[in-house]
Jmol script that loads the backbone (N, CA, C; Angstrom):
load data "model"
ATOM      1  N   MET A   1      61.341 198.089  64.531  1.00  0.00           N
ATOM      2  CA  MET A   1      61.831 199.087  64.412  1.00  0.00           C
ATOM      3  C   MET A   1      60.593 200.057  65.494  1.00  0.00           C
ATOM      4  N   LYS A   2      60.876 201.672  65.989  1.00  0.00           N
ATOM      5  CA  LYS A   2      60.335 202.554  67.008  1.00  0.00           C
ATOM      6  C   LYS A   2      59.389 203.372  66.570  1.00  0.00           C
ATOM      7  N   PRO A   3      58.074 203.443  66.230  1.00  0.00           N
ATOM      8  CA  PRO A   3      57.707 204.728  66.210  1.00  0.00           C
ATOM      9  C   PRO A   3      58.651 205.834  66.091  1.00  0.00           C
ATOM     10  N   THR A   4      58.536 207.027  65.202  1.00  0.00           N
ATOM     11  CA  THR A   4      58.762 208.042  65.334  1.00  0.00           C
ATOM     12  C   THR A   4      57.902 208.843  66.612  1.00  0.00           C
ATOM     13  N   LYS A   5      58.091 210.483  66.726  1.00  0.00           N
ATOM     14  CA  LYS A   5      57.006 211.152  67.679  1.00  0.00           C
ATOM     15  C   LYS A   5      56.533 212.197  66.658  1.00  0.00           C
ATOM     16  N   PHE A   6      56.399 211.875  65.283  1.00  0.00           N
ATOM     17  CA  PHE A   6      55.913 212.979  64.496  1.00  0.00           C
ATOM     18  C   PHE A   6      54.462 212.414  64.444  1.00  0.00           C
ATOM     19  N   GLU A   7      53.620 213.286  64.637  1.00  0.00           N
ATOM     20  CA  GLU A   7      51.757 213.531  64.133  1.00  0.00           C
ATOM     21  C   GLU A   7      51.751 213.414  62.795  1.00  0.00           C
ATOM     22  N   TRP A   8      50.376 213.131  62.549  1.00  0.00           N
ATOM     23  CA  TRP A   8      49.895 213.384  61.104  1.00  0.00           C
ATOM     24  C   TRP A   8      49.983 214.422  60.611  1.00  0.00           C
ATOM     25  N   GLU A   9      49.870 215.638  61.244  1.00  0.00           N
ATOM     26  CA  GLU A   9      49.814 216.710  60.810  1.00  0.00           C
ATOM     27  C   GLU A   9      51.285 217.397  60.395  1.00  0.00           C
ATOM     28  N   ASP A  10      52.285 216.649  61.233  1.00  0.00           N
ATOM     29  CA  ASP A  10      53.797 216.964  60.470  1.00  0.00           C
ATOM     30  C   ASP A  10      53.948 216.518  59.284  1.00  0.00           C
ATOM     31  N   VAL A  11      53.890 215.475  59.493  1.00  0.00           N
ATOM     32  CA  VAL A  11      54.019 213.814  58.320  1.00  0.00           C
ATOM     33  C   VAL A  11      53.164 215.107  56.644  1.00  0.00           C
ATOM     34  N   THR A  12      51.877 215.656  56.912  1.00  0.00           N
ATOM     35  CA  THR A  12      51.745 216.331  56.228  1.00  0.00           C
ATOM     36  C   THR A  12      51.809 217.766  55.444  1.00  0.00           C
ATOM     37  N   GLN A  13      52.931 217.892  56.169  1.00  0.00           N
ATOM     38  CA  GLN A  13      54.133 218.817  55.533  1.00  0.00           C
ATOM     39  C   GLN A  13      54.957 218.587  54.670  1.00  0.00           C
ATOM     40  N   PHE A  14      55.079 217.273  54.954  1.00  0.00           N
ATOM     41  CA  PHE A  14      56.327 216.438  53.771  1.00  0.00           C
ATOM     42  C   PHE A  14      55.956 216.242  52.723  1.00  0.00           C
ATOM     43  N   GLU A  15      56.678 215.767  51.616  1.00  0.00           N
ATOM     44  CA  GLU A  15      56.436 215.497  50.350  1.00  0.00           C
ATOM     45  C   GLU A  15      56.091 214.327  49.933  1.00  0.00           C
ATOM     46  N   GLU A  16      54.716 213.706  49.600  1.00  0.00           N
ATOM     47  CA  GLU A  16      54.414 212.975  49.786  1.00  0.00           C
ATOM     48  C   GLU A  16      53.959 212.055  48.132  1.00  0.00           C
ATOM     49  N   ILE A  17      54.840 210.860  48.356  1.00  0.00           N
ATOM     50  CA  ILE A  17      55.544 209.942  47.505  1.00  0.00           C
ATOM     51  C   ILE A  17      54.107 209.336  46.643  1.00  0.00           C
ATOM     52  N   GLU A  18      53.989 209.865  46.006  1.00  0.00           N
ATOM     53  CA  GLU A  18      52.975 208.885  45.018  1.00  0.00           C
ATOM     54  C   GLU A  18      53.073 207.684  44.713  1.00  0.00           C
ATOM     55  N   GLY A  19      51.748 207.235  44.631  1.00  0.00           N
ATOM     56  CA  GLY A  19      51.285 205.640  44.347  1.00  0.00           C
ATOM     57  C   GLY A  19      51.259 204.998  45.145  1.00  0.00           C
ATOM     58  N   TYR A  20      51.257 205.609  46.584  1.00  0.00           N
ATOM     59  CA  TYR A  20      51.168 204.496  48.026  1.00  0.00           C
ATOM     60  C   TYR A  20      50.252 204.946  48.927  1.00  0.00           C
ATOM     61  N   GLY A  21      48.721 205.543  48.174  1.00  0.00           N
ATOM     62  CA  GLY A  21      48.108 206.161  48.752  1.00  0.00           C
ATOM     63  C   GLY A  21      48.300 207.343  50.359  1.00  0.00           C
ATOM     64  N   LYS A  22      49.092 208.020  50.023  1.00  0.00           N
ATOM     65  CA  LYS A  22      49.108 208.276  51.521  1.00  0.00           C
ATOM     66  C   LYS A  22      50.014 207.923  52.644  1.00  0.00           C
ATOM     67  N   SER A  23      51.021 206.786  52.010  1.00  0.00           N
ATOM     68  CA  SER A  23      51.557 206.005  53.361  1.00  0.00           C
ATOM     69  C   SER A  23      52.790 206.160  53.357  1.00  0.00           C
ATOM     70  N   ILE A  24      53.315 206.842  52.148  1.00  0.00           N
ATOM     71  CA  ILE A  24      54.554 207.332  52.067  1.00  0.00           C
ATOM     72  C   ILE A  24      55.014 208.682  51.474  1.00  0.00           C
ATOM     73  N   TRP A  25      56.026 209.373  52.840  1.00  0.00           N
ATOM     74  CA  TRP A  25      56.446 210.643  52.660  1.00  0.00           C
ATOM     75  C   TRP A  25      57.835 210.835  52.305  1.00  0.00           C
ATOM     76  N   LYS A  26      58.409 211.942  52.217  1.00  0.00           N
ATOM     77  CA  LYS A  26      59.473 212.405  52.281  1.00  0.00           C
ATOM     78  C   LYS A  26      59.769 213.781  52.837  1.00  0.00           C
ATOM     79  N   ASN A  27      61.204 213.809  53.939  1.00  0.00           N
ATOM     80  CA  ASN A  27      61.386 215.146  54.350  1.00  0.00           C
ATOM     81  C   ASN A  27      62.604 215.437  54.078  1.00  0.00           C
ATOM     82  N   GLU A  28      63.287 215.631  53.452  1.00  0.00           N
ATOM     83  CA  GLU A  28      65.037 216.019  53.109  1.00  0.00           C
ATOM     84  C   GLU A  28      64.965 215.105  52.416  1.00  0.00           C
ATOM     85  N   ASP A  29      66.251 213.932  52.920  1.00  0.00           N
ATOM     86  CA  ASP A  29      66.816 213.228  52.590  1.00  0.00           C
ATOM     87  C   ASP A  29      66.120 211.508  53.586  1.00  0.00           C
ATOM     88  N   LYS A  30      64.854 211.750  53.893  1.00  0.00           N
ATOM     89  CA  LYS A  30      64.774 210.598  54.885  1.00  0.00           C
ATOM     90  C   LYS A  30      62.704 210.537  54.247  1.00  0.00           C
ATOM     91  N   TYR A  31      62.760 208.986  54.624  1.00  0.00           N
ATOM     92  CA  TYR A  31      61.172 208.698  53.675  1.00  0.00           C
ATOM     93  C   TYR A  31      60.200 208.787  55.336  1.00  0.00           C
ATOM     94  N   TYR A  32      59.362 208.290  55.505  1.00  0.00           N
ATOM     95  CA  TYR A  32      58.404 207.955  56.505  1.00  0.00           C
ATOM     96  C   TYR A  32      57.617 206.744  55.923  1.00  0.00           C
ATOM     97  N   LEU A  33      56.986 206.170  56.948  1.00  0.00           N
ATOM     98  CA  LEU A  33      55.691 205.000  56.459  1.00  0.00           C
ATOM     99  C   LEU A  33      54.669 205.203  57.705  1.00  0.00           C
ATOM    100  N   VAL A  34      53.370 205.737  56.739  1.00  0.00           N
ATOM    101  CA  VAL A  34      52.691 206.041  57.567  1.00  0.00           C
ATOM    102  C   VAL A  34      51.549 204.781  57.735  1.00  0.00           C
ATOM    103  N   LEU A  35      51.298 204.261  59.322  1.00  0.00           N
ATOM    104  CA  LEU A  35      50.809 203.063  59.070  1.00  0.00           C
ATOM    105  C   LEU A  35      49.293 203.258  60.136  1.00  0.00           C
ATOM    106  N   GLU A  36      48.148 202.425  59.749  1.00  0.00           N
ATOM    107  CA  GLU A  36      47.282 202.917  61.080  1.00  0.00           C
ATOM    108  C   GLU A  36      47.505 201.323  61.552  1.00  0.00           C
ATOM    109  N   GLU A  37      47.498 201.676  63.056  1.00  0.00           N
ATOM    110  CA  GLU A  37      47.537 200.420  63.815  1.00  0.00           C
ATOM    111  C   GLU A  37      45.976 200.507  64.535  1.00  0.00           C
ATOM    112  N   GLY A  38      45.935 199.123  65.880  1.00  0.00           N
ATOM    113  CA  GLY A  38      45.108 198.868  66.576  1.00  0.00           C
ATOM    114  C   GLY A  38      43.991 197.892  66.038  1.00  0.00           C
ATOM    115  N   THR A  39      43.122 197.788  66.851  1.00  0.00           N
ATOM    116  CA  THR A  39      42.098 196.843  66.839  1.00  0.00           C
ATOM    117  C   THR A  39      40.487 197.418  66.399  1.00  0.00           C
ATOM    118  N   VAL A  40      40.166 197.792  67.841  1.00  0.00           N
ATOM    119  CA  VAL A  40      38.866 198.277  67.940  1.00  0.00           C
ATOM    120  C   VAL A  40      38.862 199.867  67.599  1.00  0.00           C
ATOM    121  N   ALA A  41      39.848 200.469  68.187  1.00  0.00           N
ATOM    122  CA  ALA A  41      39.899 201.990  67.619  1.00  0.00           C
ATOM    123  C   ALA A  41      41.357 201.633  67.249  1.00  0.00           C
ATOM    124  N   SER A  42      41.613 202.428  66.023  1.00  0.00           N
ATOM    125  CA  SER A  42      42.374 202.895  65.250  1.00  0.00           C
ATOM    126  C   SER A  42      43.238 204.112  65.209  1.00  0.00           C
ATOM    127  N   TRP A  43      44.768 204.277  64.885  1.00  0.00           N
ATOM    128  CA  TRP A  43      45.511 205.280  65.221  1.00  0.00           C
ATOM    129  C   TRP A  43      46.466 205.177  64.155  1.00  0.00           C
ATOM    130  N   LEU A  44      46.912 206.367  63.397  1.00  0.00           N
ATOM    131  CA  LEU A  44      48.070 206.447  63.035  1.00  0.00           C
ATOM    132  C   LEU A  44      49.277 206.667  63.375  1.00  0.00           C
ATOM    133  N   VAL A  45      50.495 205.831  63.176  1.00  0.00           N
ATOM    134  CA  VAL A  45      52.018 205.482  63.487  1.00  0.00           C
ATOM    135  C   VAL A  45      52.692 205.578  62.728  1.00  0.00           C
ATOM    136  N   ILE A  46      53.637 206.868  62.627  1.00  0.00           N
ATOM    137  CA  ILE A  46      54.698 207.286  61.823  1.00  0.00           C
ATOM    138  C   ILE A  46      56.067 205.955  62.119  1.00  0.00           C
ATOM    139  N   TYR A  47      56.606 205.238  61.116  1.00  0.00           N
ATOM    140  CA  TYR A  47      58.105 205.018  61.502  1.00  0.00           C
ATOM    141  C   TYR A  47      58.993 205.757  60.326  1.00  0.00           C
ATOM    142  N   GLU A  48      60.170 205.702  60.846  1.00  0.00           N
ATOM    143  CA  GLU A  48      61.193 205.866  59.146  1.00  0.00           C
ATOM    144  C   GLU A  48      61.580 205.194  58.541  1.00  0.00           C
ATOM    145  N   LEU A  49      61.070 205.446  57.353  1.00  0.00           N
ATOM    146  CA  LEU A  49      61.034 203.813  56.361  1.00  0.00           C
ATOM    147  C   LEU A  49      62.384 203.766  56.287  1.00  0.00           C
ATOM    148  N   PRO A  50      64.144 203.157  56.073  1.00  0.00           N
ATOM    149  CA  PRO A  50      65.175 203.162  55.664  1.00  0.00           C
ATOM    150  C   PRO A  50      65.458 203.314  54.106  1.00  0.00           C
ATOM    151  N   GLN A  51      66.030 204.142  53.390  1.00  0.00           N
ATOM    152  CA  GLN A  51      66.375 203.929  52.198  1.00  0.00           C
ATOM    153  C   GLN A  51      66.505 202.793  50.867  1.00  0.00           C
ATOM    154  N   GLU A  52      66.889 202.230  51.986  1.00  0.00           N
ATOM    155  CA  GLU A  52      67.648 200.853  51.682  1.00  0.00           C
ATOM    156  C   GLU A  52      65.852 199.916  50.764  1.00  0.00           C
ATOM    157  N   LEU A  53      65.386 200.103  52.016  1.00  0.00           N
ATOM    158  CA  LEU A  53      63.628 199.555  52.069  1.00  0.00           C
ATOM    159  C   LEU A  53      62.543 200.550  51.102  1.00  0.00           C
ATOM    160  N   PHE A  54      62.881 201.049  50.924  1.00  0.00           N
ATOM    161  CA  PHE A  54      62.359 202.480  50.290  1.00  0.00           C
ATOM    162  C   PHE A  54      62.800 202.158  48.241  1.00  0.00           C
ATOM    163  N   ALA A  55      64.115 202.059  48.357  1.00  0.00           N
ATOM    164  CA  ALA A  55      64.722 201.384  47.008  1.00  0.00           C
ATOM    165  C   ALA A  55      64.045 199.625  46.695  1.00  0.00           C
ATOM    166  N   LEU A  56      63.767 198.874  47.880  1.00  0.00           N
ATOM    167  CA  LEU A  56      63.469 197.188  47.373  1.00  0.00           C
ATOM    168  C   LEU A  56      62.273 197.724  46.819  1.00  0.00           C
ATOM    169  N   LEU A  57      61.289 198.548  47.611  1.00  0.00           N
ATOM    170  CA  LEU A  57      59.712 198.704  47.189  1.00  0.00           C
ATOM    171  C   LEU A  57      59.921 199.439  45.914  1.00  0.00           C
ATOM    172  N   GLU A  58      60.671 200.171  45.595  1.00  0.00           N
ATOM    173  CA  GLU A  58      60.267 200.728  44.126  1.00  0.00           C
ATOM    174  C   GLU A  58      61.097 200.531  42.901  1.00  0.00           C
ATOM    175  N   SER A  59      62.053 199.280  43.439  1.00  0.00           N
ATOM    176  CA  SER A  59      62.110 198.661  42.320  1.00  0.00           C
ATOM    177  C   SER A  59      61.175 197.258  41.905  1.00  0.00           C
ATOM    178  N   GLY A  60      60.554 196.889  42.905  1.00  0.00           N
ATOM    179  CA  GLY A  60      59.185 195.884  43.039  1.00  0.00           C
ATOM    180  C   GLY A  60      59.858 194.785  43.408  1.00  0.00           C
ATOM    181  N   GLU A  61      60.943 194.275  43.372  1.00  0.00           N
ATOM    182  CA  GLU A  61      61.743 193.268  44.533  1.00  0.00           C
ATOM    183  C   GLU A  61      61.028 192.832  45.782  1.00  0.00           C
ATOM    184  N   ARG A  62      60.260 193.879  46.847  1.00  0.00           N
ATOM    185  CA  ARG A  62      59.831 193.783  48.170  1.00  0.00           C
ATOM    186  C   ARG A  62      58.229 194.429  47.374  1.00  0.00           C
ATOM    187  N   THR A  63      57.471 194.174  47.915  1.00  0.00           N
ATOM    188  CA  THR A  63      55.963 194.474  48.474  1.00  0.00           C
ATOM    189  C   THR A  63      55.788 195.421  49.223  1.00  0.00           C
ATOM    190  N   PHE A  64      54.495 196.337  49.274  1.00  0.00           N
ATOM    191  CA  PHE A  64      54.141 197.235  50.533  1.00  0.00           C
ATOM    192  C   PHE A  64      54.070 196.590  51.421  1.00  0.00           C
ATOM    193  N   GLN A  65      53.457 195.376  51.834  1.00  0.00           N
ATOM    194  CA  GLN A  65      53.146 194.613  52.828  1.00  0.00           C
ATOM    195  C   GLN A  65      54.311 193.825  53.439  1.00  0.00           C
ATOM    196  N   GLU A  66      55.251 193.562  52.518  1.00  0.00           N
ATOM    197  CA  GLU A  66      56.213 193.198  53.413  1.00  0.00           C
ATOM    198  C   GLU A  66      57.314 193.910  53.925  1.00  0.00           C
ATOM    199  N   VAL A  67      57.096 195.363  52.945  1.00  0.00           N
ATOM    200  CA  VAL A  67      58.405 196.762  53.689  1.00  0.00           C
ATOM    201  C   VAL A  67      57.780 196.605  55.000  1.00  0.00           C
ATOM    202  N   SER A  68      56.365 196.973  54.929  1.00  0.00           N
ATOM    203  CA  SER A  68      55.801 197.376  56.335  1.00  0.00           C
ATOM    204  C   SER A  68      55.874 196.714  57.438  1.00  0.00           C
ATOM    205  N   TRP A  69      55.538 195.190  57.161  1.00  0.00           N
ATOM    206  CA  TRP A  69      56.055 194.151  58.126  1.00  0.00           C
ATOM    207  C   TRP A  69      57.675 194.254  58.785  1.00  0.00           C
ATOM    208  N   LYS A  70      58.257 194.786  57.770  1.00  0.00           N
ATOM    209  CA  LYS A  70      59.588 194.400  58.441  1.00  0.00           C
ATOM    210  C   LYS A  70      59.823 196.133  58.720  1.00  0.00           C
ATOM    211  N   VAL A  71      59.045 196.985  58.913  1.00  0.00           N
ATOM    212  CA  VAL A  71      59.689 198.186  59.518  1.00  0.00           C
ATOM    213  C   VAL A  71      58.423 198.544  60.903  1.00  0.00           C
ATOM    214  N   GLN A  72      57.552 197.631  60.889  1.00  0.00           N
ATOM    215  CA  GLN A  72      56.691 197.058  62.310  1.00  0.00           C
ATOM    216  C   GLN A  72      57.277 196.471  63.260  1.00  0.00           C
ATOM    217  N   ASN A  73      57.858 195.155  62.444  1.00  0.00           N
ATOM    218  CA  ASN A  73      58.108 194.045  63.287  1.00  0.00           C
ATOM    219  C   ASN A  73      60.118 194.142  63.167  1.00  0.00           C
ATOM    220  N   ASP A  74      60.690 194.854  63.000  1.00  0.00           N
ATOM    221  CA  ASP A  74      61.797 194.961  62.806  1.00  0.00           C
ATOM    222  C   ASP A  74      62.421 193.892  62.146  1.00  0.00           C
ATOM    223  N   SER A  75      62.255 192.680  61.679  1.00  0.00           N
ATOM    224  CA  SER A  75      62.487 191.474  61.131  1.00  0.00           C
ATOM    225  C   SER A  75      62.040 191.351  59.491  1.00  0.00           C
TER     226      SER A  75
END
end "model"
wireframe off; spacefill off
backbone 0.3
color backbone group
């Protein structure tokens, strides 16, 4: 999936989903995943998190690492 055009300042206005260390946020009916990317210098990248993947994460069927890999690599 491609990153959104949101910046960290935008995301902090959304509702934080507790239990994920400021990595998952909700705005209206959409979820967003905030990931740190880069090697030497890192930056925050915001992806839209499909509701189906959020449901799998919440149910415990998938781990945070599995969901973030799916979102980053679209596979």
